[in-house]
N, C-alpha and C positions, 0 to 999 in steps of 0.2 A: 504494500500500500504506500503510494507516494503522494506527496502534497501537490504534485503537478497534475494529477488526474482530475479531470473536470467533474466526473460523477462521484468522486470519493471525498475529495478535500472538503473538510468542514461540514459535510452533509451526513456522514454516517458515524455513529458513535464508535469509540475505540473497541469496545467489547463485542461489537457485532461483526460477524464474518461476512465476506463477500464472495461472489462467484469468481473463480479464476478463469480468465478469458482464453489463454492459450497454454495449457499445462504440459508443455514439452520442452526439453532442453534446447539451447541454441545449437546451431549447426557446427560450431567450433568444437564440440565435444566428440570424442571418438564413439563409434557405434559399439553397442554391447557385444555383438557377435562379429567383431572385426576379425578378418582373416589374419592369422599369425604366420610368420615365417618359420622355417625348420632349421635346426642346428644339427649338423651331423656329429656323430660320436667321435669321428676322427678329429674334427676341429676342437671339440671339447678336450680330447686327450692332448692335443698339441698345446692348447692354451694352459692346461694343467702342468705339462712338462716344462714349458717356458717359465711359468710362475714358480714352480719348484726349483728350477735352476737359479732363478734370480734370488729367491730366499736363501738357498744353500750357499750361493756365492757371497751374499751379504753376511751370513754367519761366519764363513771362513775368513772374509776380509776383516770382520770385527775382532775375531780371535787373533789374527795376525797383528792388528793394531794394538790390541791389549798386550800381547807378548812383547812387541817392540817397545812399548812404553815402560815395561817393568825391567828391562835390562839396564844395568848400570846404576840404578838408584840405590839399591842395597836396603832401603827401608822396608819394602814390602816382601823381601825374600825370606823364606823360612829355612 
């Protein structure tokens, strides 16, 4: 309910309901039964392998940086 509607503004009490003129969503919304694309299992496996390699490489690199930082200080050695 907006104040600019000629039939509604200052003529109908707030507690009274009105008839909805066009009860459907705008055209910019996607349809409920929109056709979806397919993702092949090979593409999923490839993306998983690449992601795993990146995470593994990051772990190895962080261990190498940690080990480089500990050499020569003497304070953290056991």
